[in-house]
N, C-alpha and C positions, 0 to 999 in steps of 0.2 A: 657834321656841322656843329653839334654840341661840343665835341672834343676840341674843335678849332676855337670856339668861343672861350672855353676854359683855358686853353693855352694862351690866348691873348690876354685874358684877365690875369692869369698867373704872371705873365711877363710884366704887365703894368704894375701890379701890386709889388712884385719883387723889386722893380726899379724904384717904386715909391719908398720901400723900406730902406733901400740903400741910401736914398736921398735923405731920410730921416736919421740915418746913422744908428739904427737900433742894433744892439749887440746880441751875441750868442756865445755859448761855450763851445769851443772847437778843440777836438783832439785829432791829430793826424793818424792815418792808418790806411792799410790796403783796402779794407772794406769799411765803409762809414755807416754808422747807425744814427738815425734821427731820434730825438727825444723831445717830448712836449710835457712841460711841468707848469703848474700854477704858482710860479715864484711870487707873483703879486696878486692881490685881490682885485676885484673889478673896480675900476675907477668911477668917480662921481663927477658931476658937473662938467660933462663933456670930455673928461680925461679917460684915456684908454686903461691905464693901470692905477691901482691904488696902493694901499699899504703892503709891505712885505709880509709874506706868509712863511714863517720860520719852519714850521713842521711840514705842512703839506707841500711847500715849495722847495725850500733849501734841503731839507732832509732827504726828500725823494730824489732831487737832482744829484746830490752827493752819493746816494745809493747807487745810481747808475754809473757814476764815475768810479766808485768802489768796485762794482761788479766788473767793469771793463778792465780795471787794474788786475783783478783776480784772473780774468780770462786770459789776458795778455801774458800773465806770469805763469800760466799753466802750460807746461811743455807737451802735455798729452792732448790738449784741446786746441785745434787749429794750428798745428805746428807750422812755423814759418809765416803765419798770417797774423797781422796786427789789426785789431779792430779800432777804428777811429769813431768819432762822434761829433754830432752837431746838435747841441741842446738849446731849445728855445723856450721862451716864457709865453704862456697863453693868456696871462693876466685874468684868468677865470672867466673869460668871455669867449663865446663860440665864434663870433664874427672876427674878433681879433686873432684867435687861434688859427682860423682858416687863412688869414692873411700871412701869418707867420709860417704856417705849414707849407705854403706855396714855394717857399725857398727850397724845400726838399726836392722839388721837381725842376729846379732851375737848370740842372745839368742836362736833363732830358730835353727841356725847352730849347736850350742853347744848341744842343746837339742837332736838333731838327731845324734850327734856324741858321746854321753856319753857312749854308749855301747862299743866303741872302745878305749876310753881314759884309761880304766882300764889296758889295756895291754901295755900302753906306759910307759917306764922306762927311766930314765936318766942314763948316764954312771955310773957304779958301782952298778946298781940295785936300785938306789934311785928314788922313785916316784917324778914326777915333782911338783913344787909348783903351786898351783891353785890360780888364781886371783879371786877377787870377781865376781860372775856371773853378766853378763851384764843385764841391764833392758830390760824387754820385751816391745817394743814399739807397742802401739795399733793403732796409727795413726800418720801421719806426716803433719806438717804445712810447706809448701814451695813447690817448691823453688820460686826464684824470676824470673830469666830469663827462657824463654820458652825452650831453648835448654837444660838447666839444668833439668827442670821438666820432659822433655821427657826422658832424660837419666835415671833419678831416677825412673820414673814411670814404665819403662820397668823391673826394678828389683823388685820394691815393689809389683807389681801385681803378681809376682811369689810366693810371700809369703803372698798374700791376706792382705796387709796392706793398708788401705785407705789413700789417700793423698789429702789435700786441699791446693791449691796455693792461695796466696794473690796478685800475680802480673803477673803470666804467662797468656798470652792472645793469643797465637798462635792458629789459627783455627784448626790445626792438632790435638790438644788435645781434640777436640770435638768428635773424633772418638771413640765411646764407645766399638767398637770391639777390638781395640788395647790398649786403655787406660781406661779399664773398672773400675779401682779403683781410677781414677783421678777425682777430682772435683775442682771448683774454685769459689771464692766469687767475682771475677771480671769478667766482660763480655768478651767473646772472641773477637778477632780482626775482625771477620766477621761483628759484630755490629759496631766496631770502623771504619772499612773500609767503611761501609755504611754511617756512620756519616761524614767521610771525603769526600766521593763522594758528599754527599748533600751539604757540605760546598763549595766545588769547584764549583758546579753548581750554588749555591746561589751567589757566587762572580762573576759569568759570565765568568768563565775560561773554556776553552774547550781544552787546549793543555798544558799538564803538563808532568814532568819527575818524576820518582820514584827513591828513593835511599834507599837501604836496607843493613843492616849489615848481613854478611854471618851467617847463622844459621836459626833455625826454626822460631824464632820470626820475624826477618826482612823479610825473604823470604816468609813466609806464609802470613804476613801482606800485603806485596806488591801484592802477588798473589791474595789475596782476593780483594784488591782495584781494580786491573786490571779487574778481572772477573766481579765485580759488576758494574764498570764503563762501561764495554762493554755491559752488559745486559741492563743497564739503558739508554745507548746511550748519545751522546752529549759531551763526554769527550774522548779525544784521548791521548795516551801515546807516548810522543816523544822519550824518552829513559828510559830504566830500568837498573840501574847501581847497582852492588853489591860490597860492601866493603869487602875485604878479612878478614878472621878471624885473620890472622897475617899480617897486611899491611906492605909492604916494604917502605923504605924511598922514599918520593916523590909520594906515592900512592894517597894521597888526592889532590895534585896538578893535577895529572892526571884525577882524578874524576871531578874537576872543569873545566878542559879543555874539557872534554867530554860533560859536561852539556852546555858549551858555543857553542858546535857544532849546537845546536838548540836554539839560543838566544831568540826566541819568546816564548819558553816554560819557562817562568820565575817562574811559580809555581812549587815548588819541594815538593813532598810528601815523607816524610822521616820516615822510620821505622828503627831506629838504636839505639844502646846503647849510654849511655852518653858520653863515651870516643870518639866514632866515630862522634857523633854530634859536640862535641867540636872541633875536628880536622878538620871537614868540614868547620866550621865557621872560624877557623884560616886560612885555605887555601883560603877561599873566601876573607878575608881581605888582605892577602898577594898578591892576584891577583888583588887587587884594584877594586873589584866588589861589594863593600858594597852598599846595596840598590838595587842591580839588582835582586837578587833572592827573591822570596816570599815563605817563608817556611810554610809548614803545617805539624806540628810534631805530632807524635803519643803519647801515654801515657808514653812512656819511656822518653820523653822530659817533657811533662806535664807542671807544673808550677815550675820546679826546677831552682835554681840559678846556680848550679855547672856547667851545660853545657855551660852557657853563661857568666860566670864570666870573666870580663875584655874584653868581646866580645859583649857587649850590643849593640853597634852601628850596628853590623852585624845582630843582632837578632830583631831589631826594625821592627814591623809589623808582626812578626811570629805568626801564629795562631796554638795553640796547643790544644790537647784534653786530657782529664783526666776523668777516671771513676768518677761519681758523688760521692763526699765525703764531709766530714765536719771535722773540727778540733775538736778533742776530748779534751775538757777542763780538764777532769780528768787525762788524760795522761800528759798534760802540767804540771799540779801541781805535778804529780808523778816524771816526768823526771827532772824538774827544782830543785827538792829537792835531787836528787841523788848526792852522794859525794863518795870520796874514802873510807870513813869509813863505810857508810851504803850500799854499793853496791859491796861488795867483791865477791858476787856470779858470777858476770860478769867478766870473766878473761881478757876481752879485754877493760875493762873500764879505766884502767890506761893508756893504749895507747891512748884511746879516750881523756882522760883528757889532756895529753900532746899536742895532736893535736889541741884540742879545745881552749886551753888557751895559745898555743904557748910557752910552758915552758918545763922544763925537771925535771923529778923525779930522785932523787939521787938513788932510789932503782932500776932504770931501767938499771943500769950497765954502766960503763964508766964515764968519766968526762964530765960535760957540758962545752961547749965552751963559750966564752965571749959574743957571739951574742944571746944566748938563756938564758933567765932568769930561775931561779930555781922555781919550783912549790912550793907553800906554803901549798896547801891542803885546803886553806880557800876560794878559788875561788868559785864563784857561777854561775851556768849555767843560761843564760839569763840576768845576771847582768854584769858579767865581760867578757861576750862573746855574740855574736848574737845567737839567737835561733829562729827557725821556724820549726814547726812540719812537718815532712816528709809526703808526700802525701799518702803513702800506709799504714800508721799506722792504720787507721780505718779498713782496710781490714785484717790486721794481727789479730786485736782484734776480728773481725767478724769470721775469720777462727777458732780461738780457741773456741769461743762461739758455733760455729756450731758443733764442735766435742763434746763439753761439753753437749749441748742439746741432741745430738744423743745418747751419753752415758747415759744421764739421762733417756731418753725414753726407751732405751734398759734395763736399770737397773729396771725401773718400771715394764717392761714386764717380765723380767726373774727373778727378785728378789723381788716379791711383799712383802711388809711388812718388808723387811730387811733393816737394817742400815749398810752400808758398802757393800763390795762385797760378793756375794754368789758363790757357786761352779759353777753355770751356767755361770758365767762371768770370771772364772779362768780356763784356759786362755780365753781371749775375742776373739770371732770368728770374723775375719775381714770381711767376706762377710755379716754376719748379721749386723755388725756395719755399713757397707756401705749402706745397705737398710735404716737404721735409719737416716743416714746422708742425703740421697737423699729426705727423707720425712720431714726434719726439715723446720719450717717456724716461724720466730720470727723477731722482730724489732731489728735491729743491733745497734751498738754503736752510729750511727748518726741518729737513728730513722727511717731509711729506711728498708723495708722488706728484709730479707735474705732468699733466697730459691734457689733451684736447679731444672733444668729440667731433662729430662731423660738422657741427655748426661753429666750431672754434671755441666752445665753452669749456671751462674747467669744472670739475665735479664740485658739488655743494658741500662744504664743510664750514660750520660756523661755531664760534664761541659766543655764549650769551652772558652779558654782564648786567649788573644792577648797581646804580650809584647809591651808596649807603652812607648814612651819617656815622660818625665815630664818637662814642660817648655823648650822644645827643647833640653833637656839633656838626652841622652840614658842611661848614667851610673846611673842616679838617677831615672830611670823609673822602671816599674814593670809590673807584669802580671795583666791584668784586665779581669774580667768575661764579655764576650760579647754574650753568648748564652748557650743553653742547647740542648741536644738530648736525646729523649726517644721515640724511634720508629719514631719520626718525628723531623725535625730541627726547632729550634726557634733561629734565629740569629738577633741580634740588629745591623742592618747595620749602624745606626747613631752613634753607639759607636765605630766603627772601625776607626783606625788611621793608616796612612802609612807614610813612609819616603818620603821626598819631600813635595808634597802637602798633608797635613794630611787627607783631606776629598775627595780626588780624587781617585777613584778606579783604581789601576794599572791593566793593561791588562796582560793576559797570554793566548794568542791566536795565533794559527798558522797563521791565516790570519785575517786582519781587516775586519769589516763588510763592505759589499758592499754598495755603495751609491744608492740613488734613481735612478731608471732606469738602474740598473746593475743586472745581474744574477750571481749566483755562478757556476763556472765551476770547479767541484770537481777534486782534485788530486787523481789519481788512487791509491787505497790501503790506503789512509789516509783520512778518512771521515771528519776530522775536518779542513782540509786544502783545499783551493780553490783559484782560480784566479777569479777576477772580470771582467766580460765581459759586455761591454755596449750593451744595446738594441738599436742599431743604426738604422738609416733609418726610416722605417715606423713600426718598431717593438716596442712593449711596454712590460713592466715587468708584467707578470701574477702572478708569485710568486717568491720566492727567487731563484728558480732554472730554471725558464722558461721564455723565451721571445716569443711572438707571434706577427704576423703582424696584424695591425689594419684592420678592414673591409674596403672595397674599397671606401666607402663614408666618411671615417674618417681618421684622422691623429693623431699621438701621441701628448700628452701634452708636454710642453717644457722639463719636467724632465723625460719623457717616462715612467710614471707610470700608464698611462691610455690613452684612446682615446677620441677625441673630434670631432665634425662635421667639415668637411672641408668647408671653405668658398666658396660660389658660386659667380662667376663673369660672366659678359657679357660686350659687347661693349655698353656703355651708350652714351646718347646724349652729356654728358659733358666731355667725355673722350677726351684727346688730340689726340688720334688716329682717332677720328671721325671728327675732325675739317676740315681737307683738303678734305675728301670725300664729306662732307656736303656742304662745300663752292663751290666745283666744281659742285655738283648737283644743288645747288640753282642757280648759275650763268648759268649753262647749261639750266635749265628749263626756266629761264627768257629769255635767248637768243632764245631758241626754240619757246617759246610762242610769242616773238616779231616777229620772222620770219613768223610763221604761221599766226599771225594777219595781218602782212604786205602783205603776199601772198593772204590772203582772201580779203583784201581791194583792192588789185590790181590784182584781179583774172583774168581779161580780158586783162591785159597789155601784150605786146609782150614778155617781159622777163619771166613772169610767165608762159605764154602759151608755150614759147620755152623750158621751164624747164620740161615740162611734168607735168601738174598740178596734175593729179590723182596720179601718182607714187610719186610725191614730197610730197603730203599730207600723203601718206602711210609711206614714208621714214621718214618724220618729226615726225609722230606718234611713229614710232619705236625708233627714237632718244629720244623723250620725255620719253618713257617707260624705256629706258636705264638709263636716269638720275634719274627717279623715283625709280628704284630698290635700289638705295643707301639708301633711307629712310627705305625700308623693311629690308635691311641688318643690319641697326643700331637698328631697333625697337626690343623690348623684344620678344623673341621667344614664340609663342603659336601656337595652331593648325591652326588658321586662317592665321597668319603671315607666318607660314611654308608652307601652301598651296599656298599662294600668291607668295612666293619666288620661289617655284618650277615652277609655271606657268609663271610668268613675267620675271624671270631671263633669260630664253632663248627666250622668246617671243619678247622682244624689239630688240635683236640682229638679230633674225630670220627675223622679218619684215624689218629691215634696209637692211640686206644683201640680202634678197630675192628681194627687190625693186631694189637695185643696180645691182644685177645679171641680173634681167630682163631687166633693162635699158641698161646695157653694152652688153648683148646678142642681144638686138634689134638693137643697133648701129652697132654692128659687122655684123649682118645678112644683114642689109640694104646696107652697103657699099660693102660687099662681093657680094651681089646679083647684085648691080649696076655695078660691074666690068663685069658681064656676060650678063645682059639684063636690060631693063628699067622697067621691071615688078617688082613691089615691092614684097618683101617676105611676106608670110602669118603671121598672129598673131602679127601685129604691131600696131593695134588699141589700144586706151586707155583701152577699155573693155577687150581685150585679155591680155593686160599687167596686169590688175588687177586680172584677173582670174589666170594667171600664178603665180603671186605673192602670192595670197591667197592659191593656191594649194601647193606651196612650204612651206608656213607658216603652213598649216594645218597638215603637217607631224609632226611638233614640237608639235602642240596643241594636236593631237591625242596621241602621245607618252606620253606627260605629264599627260593627263587624264587617260590613262591606268595605269600609275605609281601611280597616286592618288588612283585609285580603288584597285590596287593590294597591295599597302602599304600606308594606310591612314597616313597623316602627323601628327606628334606630336613633342613636344619639349622634349629634354632629357638633363640630366646633365652628362657630360662626365668628370669623375674624373681621367682618364688616360692622357688626353691631357696636363694638367699642373701638372702632378705628378713628381715634380722636385726631385733632389737628396736631397735637404734640405727640410724636411717636412714643415718647417715654411713658405716656399714659395709656397706650394702646393695649388691649387685652383681647384674647380669644375667649369666646363664651361657650362653655360646654352646655348643650341643651338638647332637648328632643327636637326632632324634625317637624316642628309645628310652627307655622308662621302665626303672626298676630291674627290674621283673618281666619285661619283654620281653628285657632283657639276660640275665637268668638263664635265660629260656626258650631263648635261643640256646645256652646251655651245658647245658641240661637233658638233652638227648639224650646228650651226651658224658658227663655224670655217670652216666646210666643204664648206658652202656657200661662206664664205669669200675667201677661197683659189680658189674656182671655179671662183668667180668674178675677182680675181686677174689675173687668167689665161686669161680670156676674155679681160681684160684691156690691157694685154701685147699683145694679138693678134690684138687689135684695135689701137695699137699705130701708125700704118701707115696711119690712116685716115687723110685727109687734115686738116691742123692746123686751118683754119678758121671755119671749121664745126665740130671740134673734141671736143665734150663734154666728150669723153672717157678719155682724158688726165687728167682732174681733178679727175675723178673717179679712174684712175690708180694711181695717186699720193696718193689719199685717201687710197686705198687698200695697197699700199706699206707701207705707214706709219702705218696703222692698223696692218699689219703683224709684223712690227718691235715691236710695242707695245705688242702684244700678245706673240711674241717670248721672250721678256724680262719678261713678266708676269709668264710664266710657270716655269722657274728655281727659281724665287723668291718665288712663291707660294709653290712649293714642297720642296724647300731648307730650308724653315722655319718650316717644319712639326714637328721637334723635339724641337723647341724653346719653352721656357716658355711663350713667348709672341705670340704664334702661332695664337690665336683667333684674336688678334688685327692686327698683320702683314698681315695675309691672307685676312681678311675682308677688310682692308685698300687697300691692293694691288689689290684685285678684283674690288672693287668699283672705285678706281682711274683709273685702266685700262679700265673699261667700260666707265667711263666719258671721258677719253682721246680719246678713239676710237670714241665715239659719237661726241666729240668736233672736231676731225679731219674731220669727215664727214660733220659736220655743217659748219666748217670754210672753207673747200675746195669747197663745192658745193653751199652753200646758203648765206654765209656772203657777198661775192662779189656781188651777185645779189641783195641782200637786200640793200647793200650800194648804188648801182646804182639807185634802185627804190626810196630810201629815199632822197638821196643827189644829184643825177643827173637825175632827171626825164626827162630832155630833151633827154637823150639817150634811154629812154624807149618809143620810138615811132617806128612806122612801116616804113621801108625803102623799096623802090622798086628796090632793087638790087637783082641780081641773087643769090648772096650769102645768102641774107636774105630769098629769096624764098626757096633756098635749105635747109636752116636751119629750115624754117617753115615746109617744107616737112618732114624733119627728126623728128621735135618735135610734129607735129599734123597729124591727119588722112588725107587721100587724099581728102575726102569730104570737110574738113575745108579749105584745100588749094584752092580748086576751088572757094569756097565762097569768099576768100580773093581776088583772081584774078578778080573775077567779080566786086568787089568794085573798 
């Protein structure tokens, strides 16, 4: 049923064409080939055809005539068989081309309808006049546009007529189930799209837009590019814009505005016909965007001048692709010798002559105006006009030769030993001819192999061009070959030139590359777009997508691309923070040593004896140890130093405060007991006092020894203590394994003794002034309490400071030295001063007060001895 409808439609359209008197180029021959060429552009305002297309139309049509002349003149190819032709104009419109192509099947239609024509009579019973029977077309060369080839292929396959295209590249035509009689000598756009993806990636672009003419060629080409780029990865499509088949006024300005919605996508992949390419370039120039877009054009642009004529500055830098071809010298010689006299077979040649030489033939009808000169007929192509061979000429010739070789092989198989056609080839079976076409393999007009795969496609071989300015002038520039593609890309990057800086590769990227130490934070749904996020703080860049924190003992490099060891610091002897503690310690040790030596030399003098010699030496030893601990706190931490710190840090203060507590408690008990009786209280002898002092001190010693056994001391590097916000300021602190709390724990027992001593000093404040050694002790304890109350907030308040190691060590050592200095200054400096500078006062007096003081300071036995004297 479908076949019958097509036959009826074909008959009606063919009769309509005859009625309109539309022409074609005809060559007589034993076997006739059809040809479809875009001799004219698409018409406007309801007209089917527009302006003449000199290169795409006339050059290609003449290429087929040239190829037929060569085949017919070759005695080795189809001997005795002459190939004829019927060449038609498609006017660059698929519907018009279908109407034209139906004339190829007229012979088949008429052959099937001959049985009915005998009964057809004109009015009056007169039989109709019969026109010459149409040629039986055995194969068709064409068409050019993919949309035209698709339309024609759907009809030709119904009549088993093989078709070979010289320019149609739509991937859709590779579907052998729908277009089984279609073949082509140019590679499909799937290869071209792969080549364009490889070009985009080689240029370092990852964000491009696509622009396609509505129709099979443009849409299929873009679809193939998008699919291949998605599979290959690394290239994202910003926008895919389609140019309508019948664009409205302002349509191309709208296209440019849409492209500018993603200005970073400067690369434009364009699958469009010549007219659309030209209009896009015009709209770009009118939008004052010359140099912004980076064009990558398909083979419909190729190396043609017509799409960029007078728009060269917009096209500078455009990279175009064209199936690998060569200029056919024989065709140049043939075409440049064509004239009005020797080329009457081409019915459109006179129109070409007028267009090419910008003149008017008198035979063209009408009067020529003053602005157009009259053609003389003596003009010569290439001499009186510019001439450059059109890019698809080679493929037209190869298509004709492919059919000729197939017919030759078929003739040898079906007509062995015959010169001319034999009955087996009259008529020629289309399906048999198709099998021979798919099997051909020969060197084409350019010397490259011509062959077809199972889908009728030719292998992919492309030349890559770039339109470049010459000496800074775009109008005098031209297309320069910059690479090739044959299953793999070979692109000469050094040969590329761009507008602006000719040798600086322009970007076409959604996002600029991230700098060192930054990671890519991808935009959801757009794999080529990202935000750069700094690997801040202690993080470093692992790869382009990941930041990770450096290990605890390391900090990032300045550019955050790696990690480096964190410097280790400690309080050194030369540090400014150590100056004051060491100065106080040295002065304190010197003073303490002086007092001890003085007391030892004047051991039996009244002042020394009245001071309680035994406890004084214990107290002075504790004060000496307090000063000495400063040197351990500044020394480089190691196991021995850390053990000494644990032991001596609390030992000096414990000795001092144990002695002061014992002395204060003794004074308090003596005078409290004296209020009630004359019997002295127990445990007031020097031996008792030493035993009490050492018992109190032993608790500290036992606790420290237990701590040393449970947790052996060692040095550690604390990387958290000075882990500042700025990694450049981070430091590891070499210190002993003592936390702030454990350090305070070492001093906790001493502080308890100090508070207890202060309490007894307060209770003993009522002792008579003349005999009150408790008052200096009280002042000592009050001052010491103030020092340590100031120490606690300073010590813990600087726990988060970057200078913690220095501040806390300095605060601790200074507080210890000050508390020792207070005890030394209040209790022993006045006595030492009297002993050294007022020895006359250091004599025994027989006063009751002195006796009382002696009773307080010495044991009862000693007092009796003194009285006896």
